C-alpha positions in Angstrom: 2.7 11.6 -10.8 5.5 8.7 -9.7 6.4 6.1 -11.6 5.1 2.3 -10.6 8.7 1.8 -9.0 9.0 4.6 -6.9 5.5 4.1 -5.7 6.5 0.3 -5.1 9.9 1.5 -3.3 8.1 4.0 -1.3 5.5 1.1 -0.1 8.3 -1.3 0.3 10.3 0.8 2.6 7.2 1.4 4.9 6.7 -1.9 5.5 10.3 -2.2 5.9 10.3 -0.1 8.4 8.2 -1.4 10.8 9.9 -5.4 9.7 13.3 -4.5 9.4 14.5 -8.2 8.8 11.8 -9.3 6.9 13.1 -9.8 3.0 10.2 -9.1 1.2 9.7 -9.6 -2.9 7.0 -7.4 -4.2 4.8 -9.8 -5.3 5.0 -12.0 -1.7 1.7 -12.1 0.4 2.4 -9.9 3.4 -0.5 -11.5 4.8 0.4 -14.9 4.4 4.0 -13.8 5.8 2.0 -13.9 8.7 2.8 -10.6 10.5 0.7 -8.5 9.2 -2.5 -7.8 11.7 -5.8 -5.2 11.6 -3.8 -2.3 13.2 -1.2 -2.6 10.8 -3.4 -2.9 7.7 -5.1 0.1 9.0 -1.2 2.0 9.2 -1.0 0.6 5.5 -3.6 2.1 4.6 -3.4 5.6 6.4 0.6 5.4 5.0 -0.9 4.9 1.2 -3.3 7.9 1.8 -1.2 10.5 3.2 1.9 10.1 1.0 0.3 9.8 -2.1 -2.3 12.2 -1.4 -5.5 10.4 -2.1 -8.4 9.0 -0.9 -9.2 5.4 -1.3 -12.8 4.8 -2.1 -14.6 2.0 0.2 -14.8 0.0 -2.8 -11.0 -0.7 -3.3 -10.3 -1.4 0.6 -10.7 -4.9 0.1 -7.7 -7.4 1.6 -7.0 -8.6 -2.0 -5.6 -4.9 -2.6 -2.9 -4.9 0.1 -1.6 -8.5 -0.2 1.8 -7.8 -2.1 3.7 -4.4 -2.8 2.8 -4.9 -6.3 -1.4 -4.8 -5.7 -0.7 -1.7 -3.0 1.5 0.1 -6.3 -1.4 -0.6 -8.4 -4.4 0.2 -6.0 -2.4 3.8 -5.8 -2.2 3.9 -9.4 -6.0 3.1 -10.0 -6.8 5.5 -7.4 -4.5 8.5 -8.3 -6.5 8.1 -12.1 -9.4 8.1 -11.3 -9.3 11.3 -9.8 -9.8 10.8 -6.2 -7.8 13.4 -4.1 -7.2 13.3 -0.3 -10.0 14.9 1.6 -8.7 17.5 3.6 
């Protein structure tokens, strides 16, 4: 299992890869910043599932789980420890 810092770093790098001009803190609400649309939200879900090799359960797909890098890292840790492996 990756450390929390490794998880947050990977998520942050993915976001900054799309928005390199952004100065992003791990606790900053990416939706409030105004650059996230529904397509990018789906890309985030797909990135998290493929990069961390897990499948996010439907009940975890609430917006609050994706608001911040910290929230996404917590989601990855919860999903990984619940034993939800990627479908494939």
